[in-house]
Phi, psi and omega in degrees: 000135181294142179285134180296134181268135175297129185270117177299330180298324179279314184292322182287324175288330182277359183272012178291132178248117186263149171287169184301328181266006178062019182265356177208141178233140176251148180203167172239120182270124185279154180296336182296346179260028181251162171215123182065025176090353179241156183290140185290131185298319180296321177293318179300318180293321177295321177297317180292325175302317180297320179292319182288332182283336187303124176080002181282150172285325176261128188238353184270114181290135173241331177202146174216139180228124182242142174245127185258109188271330182201152179300141177259131180257157175303143180137196185287145178209158176234146177236116175271146186233129180227120176289126177265319179200133174236106181257194181290326186241351184208154175230136176244129187228144179245140178224154175227127176263127181237151169229131182051044176066013180249129179292133180242324180219135170241149178208157174233134180228149176238132180239148182229174172294147178306321185295337183264355190278328187273130174201147181294141182231137174233147178232124186300324183289330180074167180289137180291152174285121182235144169294164178302154183304322182292343179264000180264173186261119182283133176291132182275173177278351173237113184266168178309144185083011179060034176278119180285138182227072179303335180301336180289352170279347182254334179232159178242121179239121181239118183270144170305141181301331179292339184248004187259359184299331181300335178298332180249021177081019180230072180296154185286337184091358178243132183283063181225157178208134179212154180172201183241147181222140171202164170287141171291145182093357174078024179298140176292152181279152171215186184295325177295327175300322181292322177297314178300311186294334181298344182241018185263333176293143175300154176307134184299334181287354171304328180278004167256005181088009179283126181241183178086178182283130179236078188293145178286133173262317182212142179219124176241133180235130174251125178267121185267324178197165180290130182282153176246148174082200185241337181260144170243135166272136186227143176219138180227150179213134171271122184252351179208126182226131176229173179300337182248331186223156174209164181234162170229133173249123188240139173234144182233135177236146180266189185295336180278352183091004181280141172289119185249341179197153168223153186218153181227122187233134173252129180241153169277138181285348174213156184300146177259150178276000000 
């Protein structure tokens, strides 16, 4: 039997050190969670969810929305936590991630009772037809343009062959992206996994030939139900593109075929200083 691998996703999220009043957490963000030299937005949002959930009576995440004010680099960071409302069935919490006393990411999250979290969800478009993960194209740790992606050592992203041509300079011409996502090592999925995965597919406009850095400005994730298994089917589509901004709409399904999350991301069409 294969030996279970210690999951960096768990140890790094669990390394938060809280003050006595739980209003601030300190952490060190490892380089393994970077892409192109900056910390991955989905991981940062998952990390902040963990800080905001700490000590709450309601623990089931239903939505989180993050605004990315400046790139986060590997190293020390602090997350401040402010309760906005704690009701009978839900809690809303606001957080700010800072480096060197400068705010880099702000977010708001809502958590509910476990009993209120599960509900049937339908999506008119349905899950896309995908070949098996082993027949898809795995994203490498070095992406086009020699952009280093150490995060791909922690997660596995496999693109449908129909959407992977841009890796070799042959984009499909359609602003879509679909494939499979999982933690390396076979870790079971949870709500934080869904927050991370919502930002793991490449920008759909790669298949329009758009290259370069497309930094996230805002990312909102809605958790629809608790995921089952280890693999997620994922699909993304850019529905609005301008000279300065573009969006990605992402849907995630678990091994049972249930829609477990959807996300909406606004990106800058060119890097910000």
